[in-house]
BAPA-433709 format. One line per 8 residues: number of its first residue (from 1); their letters; for each residue x, y, z of C-alpha. Coordinates in steps of 0.02 Angstrom, whole numbers. Example, Ala and Ser with C-alpha at 12.3 -4.5 7.8 and 13.67 -1.06 7.14 Angstrom:
BEGIN
1	as	615/-225/390 ~ 684/-53/357
//
This chain:
BEGIN
1	mdmfnkvt	-687/-1429/-1336 ~ -713/-1609/-1330 ~ -884/-1617/-1376 ~ -839/-1465/-1499 ~ -722/-1591/-1595 ~ -820/-1696/-1626 ~ -971/-1605/-1673 ~ -857/-1522/-1789
9	aflqqale	-782/-1694/-1856 ~ -955/-1754/-1887 ~ -1028/-1595/-1977 ~ -870/-1600/-2083 ~ -894/-1773/-2124 ~ -1087/-1738/-2178 ~ -1023/-1609/-2282 ~ -898/-1698/-2380
17	trepsinl	-1007/-1867/-2417 ~ -1191/-1830/-2378 ~ -1286/-1761/-2544 ~ -1364/-1636/-2540 ~ -1269/-1578/-2400 ~ -1330/-1539/-2227 ~ -1396/-1352/-2195 ~ -1331/-1295/-2039
25	qdsfvdhw	-1449/-1162/-2040 ~ -1580/-1291/-2050 ~ -1499/-1371/-1921 ~ -1496/-1211/-1803 ~ -1671/-1172/-1833 ~ -1741/-1352/-1792 ~ -1644/-1340/-1636 ~ -1712/-1176/-1590
33	kaitnyyi	-1884/-1228/-1628 ~ -1867/-1365/-1528 ~ -1836/-1258/-1378 ~ -1995/-1148/-1412 ~ -2107/-1305/-1422 ~ -2068/-1365/-1275 ~ -2150/-1210/-1183 ~ -2297/-1237/-1310
41	etsdesrp	-2325/-1436/-1275 ~ -2257/-1453/-1098 ~ -2373/-1414/-946 ~ -2254/-1487/-809 ~ -2194/-1318/-719 ~ -2101/-1394/-590 ~ -1985/-1520/-709 ~ -1797/-1472/-690
49	vkhtdipw	-1729/-1400/-850 ~ -1588/-1533/-839 ~ -1712/-1655/-865 ~ -1749/-1592/-1015 ~ -1666/-1576/-1195 ~ -1642/-1389/-1184 ~ -1469/-1401/-1131 ~ -1423/-1521/-1260
57	rlrqmldi	-1481/-1402/-1396 ~ -1404/-1244/-1330 ~ -1245/-1325/-1332 ~ -1274/-1387/-1508 ~ -1334/-1207/-1561 ~ -1163/-1164/-1495 ~ -1060/-1278/-1584 ~ -1159/-1238/-1738
65	lvyeekqq	-1127/-1050/-1725 ~ -940/-1088/-1690 ~ -902/-1200/-1838 ~ -996/-1080/-1931 ~ -899/-939/-1905 ~ -724/-1035/-1930 ~ -796/-1089/-2099 ~ -874/-908/-2155
73	geetgpcm	-701/-812/-2112 ~ -748/-622/-2108 ~ -922/-626/-2145 ~ -1063/-660/-2034 ~ -1147/-815/-2073 ~ -1337/-867/-2072 ~ -1354/-941/-1914 ~ -1288/-782/-1827
81	eyllqhki	-1395/-699/-1934 ~ -1537/-789/-1880 ~ -1489/-778/-1707 ~ -1476/-570/-1729 ~ -1642/-555/-1828 ~ -1752/-674/-1722 ~ -1695/-594/-1554 ~ -1649/-768/-1492
89	letlctlg	-1522/-692/-1364 ~ -1660/-576/-1291 ~ -1794/-722/-1285 ~ -1678/-838/-1178 ~ -1649/-689/-1063 ~ -1830/-683/-1035 ~ -1838/-882/-1008 ~ -1694/-864/-878
97	kaqyppgm	-1782/-723/-780 ~ -1941/-842/-770 ~ -1847/-984/-719 ~ -1945/-1074/-820 ~ -1915/-1207/-824 ~ -1823/-1220/-647 ~ -1637/-1174/-676 ~ -1668/-1120/-854
105	sqqvmlff	-1558/-949/-784 ~ -1421/-1057/-762 ~ -1434/-1125/-952 ~ -1430/-958/-991 ~ -1293/-882/-928 ~ -1181/-1023/-982 ~ -1244/-1005/-1155 ~ -1202/-830/-1156
113	skvlsqit	-1035/-862/-1073 ~ -984/-985/-1218 ~ -1048/-866/-1356 ~ -971/-717/-1289 ~ -804/-811/-1256 ~ -806/-917/-1428 ~ -849/-823/-1540 ~ -691/-724/-1593
121	kpvlhlin	-775/-589/-1716 ~ -832/-427/-1611 ~ -1014/-432/-1563 ~ -1042/-333/-1404 ~ -1077/-192/-1526 ~ -1236/-261/-1577 ~ -1381/-204/-1511 ~ -1479/-380/-1511
129	vyrpvqkl	-1309/-430/-1423 ~ -1282/-292/-1298 ~ -1458/-269/-1237 ~ -1506/-446/-1163 ~ -1319/-433/-1104 ~ -1390/-298/-998 ~ -1539/-376/-955 ~ -1439/-528/-886
137	ihlcglpd	-1326/-420/-783 ~ -1481/-359/-694 ~ -1516/-535/-658 ~ -1369/-558/-578 ~ -1321/-517/-389 ~ -1474/-528/-326 ~ -1521/-574/-138 ~ -1513/-761/-88
145	sqtekees	-1450/-809/-280 ~ -1430/-991/-298 ~ -1336/-943/-481 ~ -1180/-858/-418 ~ -1059/-973/-502 ~ -1136/-930/-665 ~ -1153/-762/-638 ~ -977/-731/-600
153	qfllvvct	-904/-829/-730 ~ -1031/-744/-863 ~ -983/-557/-784 ~ -801/-617/-811 ~ -826/-671/-982 ~ -906/-496/-1021 ~ -770/-405/-950 ~ -643/-490/-1049
161	rvkkdpyv	-735/-432/-1197 ~ -738/-261/-1147 ~ -551/-268/-1116 ~ -534/-334/-1302 ~ -643/-199/-1369 ~ -640/-52/-1249 ~ -765/44/-1352 ~ -916/-63/-1294
169	lnyileit	-884/-14/-1103 ~ -1025/134/-1122 ~ -1160/11/-1174 ~ -1098/-133/-1028 ~ -1120/22/-889 ~ -1259/75/-979 ~ -1246/249/-954 ~ -1272/323/-1118
177	kdsqkrss	-1397/464/-1116 ~ -1474/432/-1290 ~ -1515/233/-1221 ~ -1711/254/-1237 ~ -1691/333/-1396 ~ -1592/181/-1471 ~ -1734/93/-1484 ~ -1819/155/-1629
185	spsdeave	-1631/198/-1709 ~ -1618/140/-1887 ~ -1506/-11/-1831 ~ -1663/-86/-1734 ~ -1803/-70/-1873 ~ -1668/-136/-1985 ~ -1653/-295/-1878 ~ -1833/-300/-1859
193	kgsspera	-1852/-305/-2019 ~ -1757/-444/-2068 ~ -1596/-356/-2147 ~ -1417/-373/-2103 ~ -1379/-297/-1912 ~ -1272/-137/-1911 ~ -1176/-68/-1775 ~ -1275/26/-1656
201	psppspst	-1243/209/-1657 ~ -1077/266/-1552 ~ -1122/333/-1371 ~ -1080/501/-1320 ~ -890/526/-1273 ~ -855/520/-1097 ~ -847/713/-1083 ~ -1004/721/-1148
209	ssassssp	-1071/591/-1037 ~ -993/683/-884 ~ -1068/835/-907 ~ -1246/767/-937 ~ -1227/671/-782 ~ -1284/732/-626 ~ -1223/588/-495 ~ -1131/422/-488
217	qeatgiip	-1283/346/-430 ~ -1395/368/-584 ~ -1273/243/-677 ~ -1328/51/-671 ~ -1244/-89/-730 ~ -1107/-215/-708 ~ -1011/-132/-573 ~ -1133/-125/-432
225	vlihlgks	-1157/-309/-452 ~ -981/-364/-464 ~ -950/-271/-297 ~ -1107/-359/-225 ~ -1026/-541/-296 ~ -867/-489/-214 ~ -943/-513/-36 ~ -1000/-699/-74
233	ekshvvlr	-945/-841/34 ~ -885/-932/-111 ~ -715/-890/-140 ~ -711/-936/-318 ~ -849/-809/-344 ~ -755/-672/-271 ~ -610/-703/-350 ~ -698/-701/-530
241	smesllll	-784/-529/-487 ~ -624/-464/-426 ~ -533/-514/-596 ~ -682/-453/-677 ~ -656/-274/-598 ~ -474/-298/-619 ~ -513/-305/-802 ~ -615/-158/-832
249	vslpqedt	-522/-36/-721 ~ -356/-90/-805 ~ -424/-28/-984 ~ -288/106/-1022 ~ -371/227/-1109 ~ -407/395/-1018 ~ -590/416/-1083 ~ -638/270/-1010
257	ghllaert	-536/309/-841 ~ -637/477/-844 ~ -801/372/-895 ~ -775/252/-720 ~ -709/390/-591 ~ -852/512/-651 ~ -994/412/-708 ~ -1001/265/-599
265	plchllaq	-1013/225/-424 ~ -857/114/-432 ~ -735/221/-330 ~ -884/261/-192 ~ -923/77/-173 ~ -729/11/-175 ~ -704/129/-34 ~ -869/73/50
273	rltelycl	-821/-109/37 ~ -634/-75/109 ~ -720/32/253 ~ -847/-130/292 ~ -703/-238/296 ~ -606/-110/412 ~ -755/-103/557 ~ -776/-294/533
281	ipssldpa	-614/-288/631 ~ -624/-328/815 ~ -571/-187/941 ~ -507/-308/1064 ~ -354/-364/944 ~ -186/-386/1033 ~ -80/-247/949 ~ 84/-373/945
289	dihsyssa	-23/-479/836 ~ -58/-333/713 ~ 115/-287/705 ~ 188/-468/671 ~ 60/-476/535 ~ 147/-521/388 ~ 109/-428/204 ~ -50/-492/114
297	qwrtqftq	-64/-520/-74 ~ -249/-517/-121 ~ -241/-678/-226 ~ -171/-782/-78 ~ -338/-791/6 ~ -408/-899/-138 ~ -248/-1026/-143 ~ -245/-1186/-62
305	dstvesps	-50/-1176/-51 ~ -2/-1242/107 ~ 164/-1148/116 ~ 82/-988/138 ~ 55/-962/314 ~ -99/-885/371 ~ -112/-789/531 ~ -198/-867/679
313	fpgsenvh	-228/-739/807 ~ -408/-700/887 ~ -490/-600/737 ~ -358/-634/616 ~ -474/-693/473 ~ -553/-511/488 ~ -392/-424/474 ~ -332/-540/340
321	rffcfldy	-483/-502/237 ~ -451/-330/254 ~ -266/-312/204 ~ -300/-428/66 ~ -434/-313/-4 ~ -327/-150/35 ~ -182/-245/-63 ~ -327/-257/-200
329	cnelikea	-351/-82/-195 ~ -172/-34/-222 ~ -165/-157/-381 ~ -326/-62/-456 ~ -247/92/-426 ~ -90/64/-499 ~ -154/-37/-666 ~ -308/106/-693
337	prvlgvel	-269/264/-794 ~ -213/404/-693 ~ -384/501/-675 ~ -473/334/-610 ~ -316/281/-489 ~ -317/464/-427 ~ -515/473/-401 ~ -517/293/-307
345	araihlqw	-365/357/-177 ~ -479/515/-130 ~ -617/399/-102 ~ -520/286/3 ~ -445/458/101 ~ -635/507/113 ~ -731/362/184 ~ -588/250/257
353	lkgviqph	-454/360/330 ~ -553/526/376 ~ -706/428/394 ~ -672/301/499 ~ -480/303/566 ~ -478/465/616 ~ -622/479/737 ~ -545/307/817
361	llqmsevg	-366/400/828 ~ -421/546/903 ~ -537/462/1032 ~ -505/471/1209 ~ -489/284/1240 ~ -314/235/1253 ~ -356/51/1201 ~ -451/121/1050
369	ilvhtall	-294/222/1014 ~ -190/83/1025 ~ -272/-44/920 ~ -319/87/777 ~ -141/152/762 ~ -70/-12/762 ~ -187/-56/625 ~ -158/111/535
377	scsvrhir	34/69/536 ~ 11/-120/462 ~ -103/-8/319 ~ 49/100/296 ~ 153/-54/263 ~ 26/-114/145 ~ 4/32/43 ~ 107/25/-121
385	spalleel	22/130/-264 ~ 101/315/-255 ~ -99/397/-263 ~ -151/293/-125 ~ 26/344/-34 ~ -9/540/-87 ~ -187/527/-6 ~ -121/431/152
393	vqfllgnd	21/558/178 ~ -89/717/161 ~ -211/611/290 ~ -77/608/408 ~ 37/752/417 ~ -60/881/273 ~ 42/974/158 ~ 119/1121/252
401	tlceqqqd	298/1152/175 ~ 350/1304/281 ~ 454/1317/447 ~ 365/1258/584 ~ 327/1381/729 ~ 317/1322/918 ~ 156/1388/957 ~ 82/1316/800
409	ththllry	11/1137/865 ~ -167/1147/786 ~ -119/1177/606 ~ -145/989/565 ~ -244/916/707 ~ -210/734/666 ~ -17/768/641 ~ -6/854/801
417	rliehcnh	-95/725/899 ~ -15/588/820 ~ 151/670/869 ~ 99/693/1039 ~ 58/511/1054 ~ 234/483/1038 ~ 260/555/1209 ~ 114/476/1276
425	isdeisit	81/441/1464 ~ 46/246/1397 ~ 201/173/1344 ~ 108/66/1238 ~ 36/198/1154 ~ 201/279/1102 ~ 289/131/1060 ~ 143/87/924
433	tlrlfeel	143/264/849 ~ 323/278/851 ~ 310/123/738 ~ 183/214/642 ~ 316/337/587 ~ 467/222/566 ~ 343/138/432 ~ 314/302/363
441	lqkpsrsi	501/354/339 ~ 522/191/249 ~ 381/248/109 ~ 446/322/-64 ~ 382/502/-29 ~ 472/659/-7 ~ 354/744/73 ~ 350/640/214
449	ltnlvlrn	554/679/273 ~ 506/867/216 ~ 356/888/328 ~ 433/798/485 ~ 609/874/477 ~ 691/959/323 ~ 567/1107/314 ~ 628/1153/486
457	lekrsyrl	833/1122/444 ~ 804/1223/277 ~ 881/1378/322 ~ 1019/1283/456 ~ 958/1405/580 ~ 1012/1271/720 ~ 1208/1347/677 ~ 1281/1485/775
465	sgsgaade	1235/1635/652 ~ 1349/1781/590 ~ 1487/1680/540 ~ 1545/1609/372 ~ 1590/1412/341 ~ 1773/1460/370 ~ 1743/1567/515 ~ 1640/1429/586
473	rhavesdv	1766/1292/546 ~ 1904/1388/629 ~ 1785/1396/776 ~ 1744/1231/787 ~ 1930/1176/766 ~ 1965/1299/916 ~ 1816/1224/1019 ~ 1860/1046/988
481	leeseele	2064/1086/1014 ~ 2020/1172/1192 ~ 1895/1042/1246 ~ 2010/913/1205 ~ 2165/977/1299 ~ 2051/998/1459 ~ 1996/817/1426 ~ 2181/762/1418
489	edpfftdm	2215/848/1598 ~ 2040/747/1659 ~ 2109/587/1730 ~ 1945/502/1702 ~ 1921/567/1522 ~ 2091/518/1494 ~ 2072/335/1533 ~ 1921/316/1424
497	yedsgfsg	1985/387/1279 ~ 2160/292/1291 ~ 2065/130/1349 ~ 1902/134/1249 ~ 1866/-39/1271 ~ 1865/-74/1083 ~ 2069/-94/1085 ~ 2101/-259/989
505	qepllslp	1929/-311/938 ~ 1854/-143/879 ~ 1888/-61/721 ~ 1897/97/819 ~ 1964/257/723 ~ 2131/322/793 ~ 2113/482/887 ~ 2181/620/795
513	sarerrnp	2335/716/880 ~ 2314/917/910 ~ 2425/933/758 ~ 2299/849/653 ~ 2155/924/714 ~ 2216/1109/679 ~ 2250/1032/499 ~ 2121/895/476
521	sahtqvad	2140/802/328 ~ 1964/694/263 ~ 2009/535/359 ~ 2064/632/512 ~ 1879/726/529 ~ 1799/535/476 ~ 1895/467/624 ~ 1853/628/736
529	lvnsflcl	1665/603/693 ~ 1651/433/723 ~ 1768/425/890 ~ 1654/561/952 ~ 1501/443/968 ~ 1602/291/1009 ~ 1682/378/1175 ~ 1523/464/1250
537	vpqeakts	1475/317/1355 ~ 1610/316/1503 ~ 1706/162/1509 ~ 1640/100/1681 ~ 1465/94/1583 ~ 1520/-7/1433 ~ 1510/-185/1418 ~ 1478/-221/1227
545	hlvqgagy	1674/-266/1213 ~ 1656/-401/1351 ~ 1533/-512/1235 ~ 1584/-584/1084 ~ 1507/-517/925 ~ 1442/-358/1009 ~ 1564/-245/948 ~ 1552/-84/841
553	dtyvhdah	1603/-177/677 ~ 1424/-275/696 ~ 1327/-108/655 ~ 1435/-76/502 ~ 1358/-198/391 ~ 1180/-146/444 ~ 1224/43/423 ~ 1297/-1/241
561	kllnecta	1134/-84/201 ~ 1010/44/282 ~ 1100/181/179 ~ 1088/77/19 ~ 896/75/51 ~ 882/266/91 ~ 984/321/-35 ~ 869/216/-170
569	lshdwnwp	733/290/-94 ~ 761/456/-103 ~ 862/450/-266 ~ 721/544/-377 ~ 715/686/-255 ~ 833/804/-303 ~ 910/819/-150 ~ 1063/944/-155
577	dsaktten	1231/884/-138 ~ 1305/991/-18 ~ 1215/1105/128 ~ 1118/1266/90 ~ 1226/1417/130 ~ 1190/1542/266 ~ 1313/1683/265 ~ 1173/1813/194
585	npatefye	1027/1747/288 ~ 973/1829/444 ~ 980/1764/604 ~ 801/1669/652 ~ 764/1586/798 ~ 785/1390/775 ~ 641/1257/814 ~ 698/1085/763
593	ghflqtlf	511/1055/742 ~ 368/948/844 ~ 426/795/770 ~ 608/810/821 ~ 589/888/985 ~ 465/738/1043 ~ 606/623/994 ~ 760/729/1081
601	driarile	643/740/1236 ~ 610/555/1238 ~ 801/521/1197 ~ 846/634/1345 ~ 761/517/1441 ~ 830/352/1397 ~ 885/309/1576 ~ 725/325/1643
609	qpyelnlq	605/216/1495 ~ 558/65/1466 ~ 672/-63/1370 ~ 558/-63/1208 ~ 513/123/1203 ~ 699/162/1196 ~ 726/40/1049 ~ 609/104/963
617	vtsvlsrl	646/296/977 ~ 836/243/945 ~ 775/150/792 ~ 663/301/722 ~ 821/410/749 ~ 936/296/661 ~ 829/285/497 ~ 832/476/489
625	avfphphl	1019/491/516 ~ 1043/380/392 ~ 965/479/252 ~ 1091/575/131 ~ 1023/751/154 ~ 1150/868/201 ~ 1058/957/321 ~ 985/814/409
633	heylldpy	1159/730/407 ~ 1252/884/484 ~ 1097/910/614 ~ 1109/721/675 ~ 1290/669/659 ~ 1403/822/669 ~ 1463/832/863 ~ 1564/982/799
641	islspgar	1436/1116/729 ~ 1403/1267/842 ~ 1251/1277/889 ~ 1152/1463/914 ~ 1077/1511/1075 ~ 952/1393/1134 ~ 963/1259/989 ~ 1000/1077/1033
649	slfstlvr	1059/935/908 ~ 1061/759/936 ~ 1243/756/989 ~ 1218/887/1123 ~ 1065/793/1189 ~ 1157/630/1197 ~ 1302/725/1291 ~ 1179/778/1420
657	vigelmqr	1126/607/1437 ~ 1297/566/1454 ~ 1323/689/1625 ~ 1174/625/1696 ~ 1235/449/1686 ~ 1398/483/1752 ~ 1311/560/1917 ~ 1178/414/1925
665	iqhihnvt	1306/271/1913 ~ 1414/347/2046 ~ 1280/262/2169 ~ 1254/91/2104 ~ 1389/-37/2176 ~ 1470/-153/2040 ~ 1386/-75/1903 ~ 1500/-131/1772
673	drlmmirr	1457/-310/1846 ~ 1267/-287/1851 ~ 1263/-201/1672 ~ 1342/-367/1599 ~ 1199/-467/1693 ~ 1071/-359/1604 ~ 1164/-395/1444 ~ 1179/-566/1457
681	qlmgleee	979/-558/1505 ~ 940/-459/1357 ~ 1031/-565/1251 ~ 954/-725/1308 ~ 1110/-802/1377 ~ 1037/-789/1556 ~ 868/-817/1629 ~ 785/-649/1687
689	tvvdhmtl	787/-584/1865 ~ 729/-442/1954 ~ 885/-324/1993 ~ 910/-145/2067 ~ 902/-4/1941 ~ 850/-115/1792 ~ 769/27/1700 ~ 913/129/1726
697	lrgvivle	1048/-15/1668 ~ 948/-63/1529 ~ 939/127/1461 ~ 1134/107/1483 ~ 1143/-33/1356 ~ 1036/53/1241 ~ 1132/219/1257 ~ 1292/117/1216
705	efckelaa	1233/23/1071 ~ 1142/179/998 ~ 1307/270/1009 ~ 1390/120/903 ~ 1265/133/788 ~ 1274/314/749 ~ 1440/300/733 ~ 1430/169/603
713	iafvklpi	1304/278/523 ~ 1442/423/515 ~ 1568/293/458 ~ 1475/212/298 ~ 1421/390/253 ~ 1549/530/272 ~ 1681/434/156 ~ 1577/444/17
721	eeq	1531/613/56 ~ 1718/671/65 ~ 1752/587/-100
//
C-alpha cells in the first residue's frame, strides 16, 4: 500500500502541474510494451525474472489500473479496456506456464492476485478475465511445485471474489456444458474487434447442469487443486487452501449447494482426504492416550500459541491431524447449504465409516478392535454438525424404531456387535465400547435414546399387565407395606434402617411410617424412593460415612448438573410429560432390548468385575437414569413398579446383587475394616497393597457409590415431576 500511495501522489501531482497532462493509457501501454520487448530483445533464457525490470513494470501497471478505477468511478477506464482487448492476462498466463524468464509464474500469480483483490469492480464474469484465471488455476497444484505460496494466495483471492459474486462460480469450476461454444460467442468477437467487452453468456442453471453431467469426475477446476494444496508440508499453504474451500462451501444459495454437491468431486475428495488421514494413524496406539486426547479445532494446528497444549504420545501428530480435519469437515457441513452438507456427510459415511472403520470393528483381532473403538469414541466426541451426526448414528445403530425381539440379533450387524463388545471377554474392549456408548448418549440426537432404549419401553410392558393405574398403586402400596412389616421383624434390616450410617452427616430422608405409606404424599413418595436406594447396601458393607466428604450429598450437586445437561439436550425431542397409559394394551412379553440387557448383565456381576469396568457400567446407567423421559425414569428409578413375569428392572437387579453380597461378606473377616482400607487406597490416601477379595471389596464400594448416585438422581428429578 505504501508503493500505491506514492504512485498515486505522484500521478495526482503530475495531473495537476504538468502541461500537457500525463496520459495514463500511454504509460500503461509503455510498461506492457517494455515487457513484451524483453522477450524480443533478450537471448539469455537463464536470467531470473527478479533480475529484470518485469516485476517493476507489472507493479506499475497494477498501480495505474487501481488509480484509474478510483478516478473513473463506475465506468471502465481505457487502461482496463486495453488490458481486456489485448488479452494481456492471457499472454501473462502463457508466459507463466513457460517459466520464462525463470520465476515468471510467481510474478504472474502475484499480478493476478493483486488485480483480483485491488480492483473493486466485478471482473470475473468477463471472458478475458475468467479464461486466463482458469488456465492459471490449471498451473496450480502440480507435482513438485516451487510456487505453492503464490498459488495458495492466488486461489484464496479467487475464492474471495467468488464469495462476493457467487454467479461466477460456474466459470471458476469449469463445468458449463457450452464452454467450447463460448469461444465464438458475440462477446468474444466484440473483444477481438476492439469494442468494449461485454459480460459472457450466463452459464446454465445448476439444475440444467446436473442433468447434463454424467459423473463428478468430469469436472475440473479449482477444487481438486485446493485439495492437493491442502496436503502441502507448508502450514500457511494448507491454511489458505482450507480457508478457500470454506469460502466456496459457505455460499448460501441452494443452487450453488447443488452445483458443488452434484457437479464437482468436492464431497468425494474431502471424504477421501479424511480417510487417508485416518489410515495414517498407527494401529499400535495406547487406547488410554486416545481417550485422554482433548478436542481439536482445525485452526489450532496453524497457531504458534504456546498456551495450546498439543498431544505428546507416540503417533500423536497423526491423531492430531486427523481430528483437526474432522473438525474442519464439521465446519464445512455446518456452513454449507443443506443439500451440500448432507451430501458431504453421506460421502464421509460411505468412505470413512463404512469403508474403513466398520471392517476394523468387525475384525477378530482384539488389539485392532480396541484401538479403532477408542478412535471411534473420540470421533463421536468431535462430531458436531447435525448432518454428520445423523449419518454416524445410522452407521452405528441403524434406523429401527420398533421394539426389539430377543431373537433378532442381526437386523443391524454393527449395532449388535458393538453391544456384544460391552460384554466382551476382554475387559479393555468392554470398557472402551462402553465409553463409546457414553459418548453417544451425550450427543443431541433423539434417535440414539429411541434406538437403544425407549422403543422397548414404549408399551410399558415391563409392568404387570391387566391392572389399571389405581389398582397398580394399591398393589404397590400393599407390597411395600407387607415388605416393610416383614423387614421390621428382621433384626438385621431393622438395624440397617434405623442406623443407616448417614445419621448426622447425610441428608437422608426420613422413612415413611406405615400410615404415611398407606396415604403417601409427594414428599413421602420422594423419601420412599430415595431411601430405597440409600438403604440397599447392608450396614456392615458401608464405609462412605466413615470418610469425610464421601456422603450422599456430594452426588446431589452432580445430579443437578447432569439433569440440566440432559434436559437441555432433550428439550426439542417432544418427549411426553407423563407415562403412556397401558390399561387397554394387550399383554405382551417384555424384552428390555439388547443394550439394557447387556448393562443389567454387567451390573449383576459388579462383585466380580474389575473396578474400572464397574465404574464405566455405572456411569452409562446413571446417564440413562437422569434423562427426563417418564418411561425411562419409571423403569430405572422406581423401585416399586410391579414387574411383569420374567421382567427385571435396575432396582430388582441391584436387589439380587445385594442378596449375593450378604452371603459372600459373611465369609470375610473384619469386612468393614477391609472395605475401609480399600476405599482409602482408591482415594489415594493409602499406598495400594494386595488384599484378599480385592475385586469383591472394590465392587462393594462401587455398588455403595452407585446406589447413592441413583438416590441423588431420584431426589433431583422427582420434586420437579411432582409439582
